[in-house]
C-alpha positions in Angstrom: 10.2 19.9 -22.8 12.0 16.8 -21.9 10.6 13.3 -22.4 11.4 12.4 -18.8 12.0 14.3 -15.7 13.6 12.3 -12.8 13.3 13.6 -9.2 15.5 12.8 -6.3 13.5 12.3 -3.2 15.2 13.0 0.3 16.2 16.5 0.4 14.7 17.3 -3.0 10.8 16.8 -2.8 10.8 15.9 1.0 12.5 17.5 3.7 14.3 14.4 5.0 18.0 14.4 6.2 19.6 11.1 6.5 21.7 12.1 9.4 18.5 12.7 11.3 16.5 10.0 10.0 18.8 7.0 10.0 19.5 6.7 13.8 15.8 6.3 14.8 15.4 4.0 11.8 18.3 1.8 13.0 16.9 1.9 16.6 13.5 0.8 15.5 14.7 -2.0 13.2 17.3 -3.3 15.8 14.6 -3.4 18.6 12.5 -5.4 16.0 15.0 -8.2 15.7 17.2 -7.9 18.9 16.0 -11.3 20.1 17.8 -12.8 17.1 20.7 -10.5 16.3 22.4 -8.1 18.7 21.9 -4.5 17.7 25.6 -3.5 16.9 26.0 -6.6 14.7 23.0 -5.9 12.7 23.8 -2.2 12.0 27.4 -3.2 11.1 26.2 -5.7 8.5 23.6 -3.4 7.2 26.1 -0.9 6.5 28.4 -3.7 5.0 25.5 -4.9 2.7 24.3 -1.5 1.8 28.1 -1.0 0.4 27.8 -4.1 -1.5 24.7 -2.9 -3.1 26.2 0.6 -4.0 29.2 -1.0 -5.4 27.5 -3.5 -7.6 27.8 -3.7 -11.3 26.2 -6.9 -12.4 23.2 -6.2 -14.1 21.8 -9.6 -13.9 21.0 -9.2 -10.3 18.6 -7.0 -8.7 20.0 -5.1 -5.5 17.6 -6.8 -3.5 19.4 -10.1 -4.8 22.9 -8.6 -3.9 21.8 -7.4 -0.5 20.2 -10.9 0.6 23.2 -12.9 -0.8 25.7 -10.5 1.4 23.5 -10.0 4.4 21.9 -13.2 5.7 25.1 -15.6 5.3 27.5 -13.1 6.8 24.8 -12.5 9.8 24.3 -16.2 10.3 20.6 -15.9 10.4 18.4 -17.7 7.8 16.6 -15.7 5.4 13.4 -17.3 6.2 13.5 -16.3 9.9 14.4 -12.6 9.3 12.8 -11.4 6.3 9.2 -11.9 7.3 10.2 -9.5 10.3 11.9 -7.0 8.3 8.5 -7.2 6.0 6.4 -6.7 9.2 8.7 -3.9 10.5 8.1 -1.6 7.1 4.4 -2.6 7.4 4.3 -1.3 11.0 7.1 0.5 12.9 8.5 2.1 10.0 5.4 4.2 9.7 6.2 5.8 13.1 9.3 7.4 11.6 7.0 10.0 9.6 7.8 12.4 12.6 11.4 13.1 11.1 10.2 13.8 7.6 8.6 17.0 6.6 6.5 17.5 3.3 7.7 20.6 1.4 4.6 22.7 0.4 5.7 23.3 -3.2 6.7 19.7 -3.9 3.3 18.5 -5.0 2.7 21.4 -7.6 6.3 20.9 -9.1 5.3 16.8 -9.6 2.0 18.0 -10.8 3.3 20.4 -13.4 6.0 18.0 -14.4 3.0 15.4 -15.4 1.1 18.1 -16.9 4.1 18.7 -19.1 3.7 15.3 -20.7 6.9 14.0 -19.5 7.4 10.6 -17.9 8.0 11.3 -14.2 10.5 9.2 -12.2 11.3 8.9 -8.4 15.2 8.4 -8.7 16.0 7.9 -5.1 18.9 6.0 -3.6 17.6 2.3 -4.4 18.7 0.8 -1.3 15.4 0.6 0.3 12.5 -1.6 -0.6 9.8 -0.2 -2.6 7.3 0.1 0.4 9.7 2.2 2.5 9.9 4.7 -0.6 6.2 4.7 -1.1 5.7 5.4 2.4 8.2 8.4 2.3 6.1 9.7 -0.7 2.9 9.3 1.2 4.5 11.4 4.0 5.3 14.1 1.4 1.9 13.9 0.0 3.3 12.6 -3.3 2.2 8.9 -3.4 -1.0 9.3 -5.7 0.9 10.1 -8.9 1.2 7.4 -11.8 5.2 7.4 -11.8 6.9 5.8 -14.7 9.3 4.2 -12.3 10.1 4.3 -8.6 13.5 3.1 -8.0 14.1 0.6 -5.3 16.3 -2.2 -4.5 13.7 -4.7 -6.0 13.9 -3.2 -9.5 17.4 -1.7 -9.9 20.8 -3.3 -10.4 22.8 -0.2 -9.9 22.8 2.5 -7.3 23.6 6.3 -7.1 26.6 7.5 -7.6 27.2 5.3 -10.5 26.5 6.7 -13.7 24.9 3.2 -14.9 22.0 3.9 -12.3 20.9 6.7 -14.7 21.5 4.6 -17.9 19.5 1.9 -16.4 16.7 4.2 -15.6 16.5 5.7 -19.1 16.4 2.1 -20.6 13.6 1.2 -18.1 11.3 4.1 -19.3 12.3 3.8 -23.0 14.2 7.2 -23.2 17.6 8.2 -24.2 19.6 10.0 -21.5 19.7 13.0 -23.6 15.9 13.2 -23.5 15.9 13.3 -19.6 16.5 15.9 -16.9 17.4 14.9 -13.4 16.5 17.1 -10.5 18.4 16.6 -7.4 20.1 18.5 -4.4 23.2 16.3 -4.3 26.1 17.2 -6.6 27.8 14.1 -6.3 24.9 11.5 -6.2 22.5 13.5 -8.6 24.1 15.9 -10.8 27.6 14.8 -11.8 26.6 11.2 -12.7 23.6 12.0 -14.6 25.5 14.6 -16.7 28.1 12.1 -17.3 25.7 9.9 -19.3 24.3 12.9 -21.2 21.3 13.8 -19.2 20.5 17.5 -18.4 20.3 18.5 -14.6 18.6 20.9 -12.3 20.6 21.3 -9.3 18.1 21.9 -6.5 19.5 24.4 -3.8 18.1 27.1 -1.5 21.4 27.8 0.1 22.4 31.6 0.0 25.8 30.7 -1.3 26.0 28.0 -4.3 29.3 27.1 -5.9 29.6 28.4 -9.5 31.7 25.7 -10.7 29.2 23.1 -10.2 28.5 21.8 -13.9 24.6 22.0 -14.2 22.3 23.3 -16.9 20.1 24.9 -14.1 20.2 25.8 -10.6 17.6 27.1 -7.8 14.9 26.3 -5.5 11.7 24.2 -6.1 10.1 27.7 -6.9 12.5 28.4 -9.6 11.9 24.8 -11.0 8.1 25.4 -10.8 8.5 28.5 -12.9 10.7 27.0 -15.4 8.1 24.0 -16.0 5.3 26.6 -16.1 6.9 28.4 -19.0 8.3 25.2 -20.5 11.8 26.1 -20.1 13.5 22.8 -19.3 14.6 22.6 -23.1 
Protein backbone atom coordinates (compact mmCIF):
# COMPACT_ATOMS: atom_id res chain seq x y z
CA UNK A 1 0.00 0.00 0.00
CA UNK A 2 1.17 3.58 -0.57
CA UNK A 3 2.43 5.68 2.32
CA UNK A 4 0.00 8.47 1.40
CA UNK A 5 -3.32 8.74 -0.43
CA UNK A 6 -4.33 12.16 -1.72
CA UNK A 7 -7.97 12.89 -2.49
CA UNK A 8 -9.34 15.71 -4.56
CA UNK A 9 -12.53 17.04 -2.96
CA UNK A 10 -15.03 18.63 -5.34
CA UNK A 11 -16.32 16.10 -7.85
CA UNK A 12 -14.36 13.33 -6.16
CA UNK A 13 -15.46 13.00 -2.52
CA UNK A 14 -18.43 15.37 -2.75
CA UNK A 15 -20.88 16.05 -5.55
CA UNK A 16 -20.09 19.69 -6.20
CA UNK A 17 -19.87 21.23 -9.64
CA UNK A 18 -18.17 24.62 -9.52
CA UNK A 19 -20.35 25.67 -12.46
CA UNK A 20 -23.32 25.29 -10.11
CA UNK A 21 -21.63 26.36 -6.89
CA UNK A 22 -19.78 29.52 -7.89
CA UNK A 23 -22.71 31.69 -9.08
CA UNK A 24 -24.57 31.56 -5.72
CA UNK A 25 -21.22 31.81 -3.91
CA UNK A 26 -20.37 35.02 -5.75
CA UNK A 27 -23.90 36.34 -5.27
CA UNK A 28 -23.73 35.82 -1.50
CA UNK A 29 -20.22 37.26 -1.18
CA UNK A 30 -20.91 40.34 -3.28
CA UNK A 31 -24.07 41.02 -1.27
CA UNK A 32 -22.00 40.93 1.91
CA UNK A 33 -19.71 43.76 0.79
CA UNK A 34 -21.93 45.58 -1.73
CA UNK A 35 -21.90 48.70 0.45
CA UNK A 36 -18.13 48.93 -0.12
CA UNK A 37 -17.47 47.36 -3.54
CA UNK A 38 -19.71 47.12 -6.63
CA UNK A 39 -20.49 43.43 -7.32
CA UNK A 40 -19.03 43.39 -10.83
CA UNK A 41 -15.82 44.99 -9.61
CA UNK A 42 -15.47 42.49 -6.76
CA UNK A 43 -16.01 39.45 -8.99
CA UNK A 44 -13.58 40.78 -11.60
CA UNK A 45 -10.85 41.22 -9.00
CA UNK A 46 -11.59 37.89 -7.32
CA UNK A 47 -11.02 36.17 -10.66
CA UNK A 48 -7.83 38.15 -11.31
CA UNK A 49 -6.37 37.48 -7.86
CA UNK A 50 -7.29 33.80 -8.09
CA UNK A 51 -5.36 33.63 -11.35
CA UNK A 52 -2.42 35.21 -9.52
CA UNK A 53 -2.56 32.41 -6.93
CA UNK A 54 -2.75 29.68 -9.57
CA UNK A 55 0.25 31.17 -11.40
CA UNK A 56 2.39 31.62 -8.28
CA UNK A 57 5.79 29.90 -8.14
CA UNK A 58 7.22 31.87 -5.20
CA UNK A 59 7.48 29.25 -2.48
CA UNK A 60 8.44 31.88 0.11
CA UNK A 61 4.85 33.16 0.15
CA UNK A 62 1.60 31.40 0.89
CA UNK A 63 -1.23 31.72 -1.58
CA UNK A 64 -3.09 33.79 1.02
CA UNK A 65 -0.24 36.28 0.94
CA UNK A 66 -0.23 36.25 -2.87
CA UNK A 67 -3.98 36.82 -2.94
CA UNK A 68 -3.94 39.66 -0.43
CA UNK A 69 -1.03 41.44 -2.12
CA UNK A 70 -2.87 41.36 -5.44
CA UNK A 71 -6.45 41.80 -4.25
CA UNK A 72 -6.69 44.61 -1.74
CA UNK A 73 -4.40 47.21 -3.41
CA UNK A 74 -6.08 46.74 -6.79
CA UNK A 75 -9.54 46.87 -5.27
CA UNK A 76 -8.69 50.06 -3.40
CA UNK A 77 -10.37 49.03 -0.14
CA UNK A 78 -8.14 48.50 2.92
CA UNK A 79 -7.51 44.93 4.04
CA UNK A 80 -8.51 45.93 7.56
CA UNK A 81 -11.94 46.92 6.27
CA UNK A 82 -12.75 43.97 4.01
CA UNK A 83 -11.06 41.01 5.68
CA UNK A 84 -13.31 40.95 8.78
CA UNK A 85 -16.34 40.93 6.46
CA UNK A 86 -14.91 38.01 4.49
CA UNK A 87 -14.23 36.11 7.71
CA UNK A 88 -17.79 36.73 8.89
CA UNK A 89 -19.09 35.61 5.49
CA UNK A 90 -17.38 32.22 5.84
CA UNK A 91 -18.66 31.89 9.40
CA UNK A 92 -22.27 32.68 8.42
CA UNK A 93 -23.52 33.04 4.84
CA UNK A 94 -21.19 30.43 3.35
CA UNK A 95 -23.02 27.73 5.29
CA UNK A 96 -26.20 28.48 3.33
CA UNK A 97 -24.49 27.17 0.19
CA UNK A 98 -24.76 23.59 1.45
CA UNK A 99 -27.88 23.15 -0.67
CA UNK A 100 -25.68 23.14 -3.78
CA UNK A 101 -23.45 20.31 -2.53
CA UNK A 102 -24.39 16.65 -2.10
CA UNK A 103 -22.63 14.03 -0.03
CA UNK A 104 -21.56 10.90 -1.91
CA UNK A 105 -22.75 7.83 0.02
CA UNK A 106 -19.61 5.77 -0.56
CA UNK A 107 -17.08 8.56 0.00
CA UNK A 108 -16.94 8.21 3.77
CA UNK A 109 -16.34 4.46 3.54
CA UNK A 110 -13.53 5.01 1.02
CA UNK A 111 -11.80 7.61 3.20
CA UNK A 112 -12.21 5.39 6.27
CA UNK A 113 -10.67 2.46 4.41
CA UNK A 114 -7.76 4.66 3.32
CA UNK A 115 -7.08 5.46 6.97
CA UNK A 116 -7.41 1.81 7.92
CA UNK A 117 -4.68 0.97 5.42
CA UNK A 118 -2.24 2.99 7.51
CA UNK A 119 -1.67 5.59 4.80
CA UNK A 120 -1.44 9.30 5.49
CA UNK A 121 -4.59 10.79 4.02
CA UNK A 122 -4.58 14.21 2.40
CA UNK A 123 -7.40 16.39 1.08
CA UNK A 124 -5.69 17.74 -2.03
CA UNK A 125 -8.25 20.29 -3.16
CA UNK A 126 -7.63 23.40 -5.25
CA UNK A 127 -6.04 25.65 -2.59
CA UNK A 128 -7.69 28.92 -3.55
CA UNK A 129 -10.17 28.92 -0.65
CA UNK A 130 -9.49 29.54 3.04
CA UNK A 131 -9.29 26.46 5.25
CA UNK A 132 -12.62 27.25 6.91
CA UNK A 133 -14.38 26.98 3.53
CA UNK A 134 -12.76 23.63 2.75
CA UNK A 135 -13.62 22.29 6.20
CA UNK A 136 -17.22 23.39 5.68
CA UNK A 137 -17.44 21.46 2.41
CA UNK A 138 -15.92 18.44 4.12
CA UNK A 139 -18.64 18.70 6.76
CA UNK A 140 -21.32 18.83 4.07
CA UNK A 141 -19.89 15.57 2.72
CA UNK A 142 -19.83 13.95 6.18
CA UNK A 143 -16.03 13.85 5.96
CA UNK A 144 -14.87 16.48 8.45
CA UNK A 145 -14.10 14.30 11.46
CA UNK A 146 -11.08 12.41 10.09
CA UNK A 147 -7.54 13.20 11.23
CA UNK A 148 -6.12 14.23 7.87
CA UNK A 149 -2.38 14.61 7.46
CA UNK A 150 -3.06 17.78 5.46
CA UNK A 151 -5.98 19.74 4.04
CA UNK A 152 -4.68 22.07 1.37
CA UNK A 153 -5.89 25.68 1.51
CA UNK A 154 -4.62 29.09 0.57
CA UNK A 155 -3.16 29.56 4.06
CA UNK A 156 -0.85 26.54 3.95
CA UNK A 157 0.15 26.18 0.28
CA UNK A 158 2.41 28.22 -1.98
CA UNK A 159 1.49 26.49 -5.23
CA UNK A 160 -1.76 25.37 -6.81
CA UNK A 161 -3.16 22.88 -9.26
CA UNK A 162 -2.38 22.27 -12.10
CA UNK A 163 1.26 23.09 -11.25
CA UNK A 164 3.14 19.84 -10.56
CA UNK A 165 4.95 21.76 -7.81
CA UNK A 166 1.67 21.64 -5.84
CA UNK A 167 1.99 17.86 -5.55
CA UNK A 168 5.69 18.08 -4.78
CA UNK A 169 4.88 20.57 -2.01
CA UNK A 170 2.28 18.22 -0.50
CA UNK A 171 4.71 15.29 -0.51
CA UNK A 172 7.34 17.39 1.26
CA UNK A 173 4.85 18.60 3.87
CA UNK A 174 3.78 15.07 4.81
CA UNK A 175 7.28 13.61 4.66
CA UNK A 176 6.82 11.27 1.70
CA UNK A 177 8.48 10.78 -1.64
CA UNK A 178 6.12 11.38 -4.57
CA UNK A 179 6.59 7.75 -5.61
CA UNK A 180 5.09 6.72 -2.25
CA UNK A 181 1.84 8.61 -2.93
CA UNK A 182 -1.36 7.92 -4.86
CA UNK A 183 -3.49 10.83 -6.09
CA UNK A 184 -7.22 10.22 -6.50
CA UNK A 185 -9.13 12.74 -8.58
CA UNK A 186 -11.74 13.27 -11.27
CA UNK A 187 -9.98 15.89 -13.39
CA UNK A 188 -7.28 14.80 -15.79
CA UNK A 189 -5.59 18.20 -16.17
CA UNK A 190 -5.68 19.18 -12.49
CA UNK A 191 -5.37 15.86 -10.69
CA UNK A 192 -3.93 13.11 -12.86
CA UNK A 193 -1.34 14.55 -15.24
CA UNK A 194 0.51 16.90 -12.85
CA UNK A 195 0.65 14.27 -10.10
CA UNK A 196 2.04 11.70 -12.52
CA UNK A 197 4.57 14.22 -13.78
CA UNK A 198 6.38 14.22 -10.43
CA UNK A 199 6.16 10.46 -9.99
CA UNK A 200 2.94 9.88 -8.08
CA UNK A 201 0.64 7.02 -8.96
CA UNK A 202 -2.90 8.03 -9.83
CA UNK A 203 -6.47 6.79 -9.69
CA UNK A 204 -8.67 8.59 -12.20
CA UNK A 205 -12.15 8.67 -10.72
CA UNK A 206 -14.86 8.51 -13.34
CA UNK A 207 -18.32 7.04 -13.57
CA UNK A 208 -18.79 8.00 -17.20
CA UNK A 209 -20.03 5.30 -19.55
CA UNK A 210 -17.25 6.23 -21.97
CA UNK A 211 -13.75 6.92 -20.66
CA UNK A 212 -10.88 7.78 -22.98
CA UNK A 213 -8.27 5.04 -23.06
CA UNK A 214 -5.40 7.41 -23.81
CA UNK A 215 -5.42 9.06 -20.36
CA UNK A 216 -2.24 7.90 -18.60
CA UNK A 217 -3.24 6.67 -15.17
CA UNK A 218 -2.45 3.66 -13.02
CA UNK A 219 -6.08 2.92 -12.20
CA UNK A 220 -9.46 4.27 -13.22
CA UNK A 221 -13.02 3.65 -12.13
CA UNK A 222 -15.72 4.59 -9.68
CA UNK A 223 -15.61 5.11 -5.92
CA UNK A 224 -16.87 1.53 -5.63
CA UNK A 225 -13.90 0.34 -7.69
CA UNK A 226 -11.53 2.34 -5.50
CA UNK A 227 -13.14 0.96 -2.36
CA UNK A 228 -12.59 -2.57 -3.68
CA UNK A 229 -8.95 -1.83 -4.44
CA UNK A 230 -8.40 -0.48 -0.94
CA UNK A 231 -10.16 -3.49 0.56
CA UNK A 232 -7.77 -5.91 -1.10
CA UNK A 233 -4.70 -3.66 -0.69
CA UNK A 234 -4.52 -3.23 -4.44
CA UNK A 235 -2.95 0.23 -4.66
CA UNK A 236 0.59 -1.10 -5.09
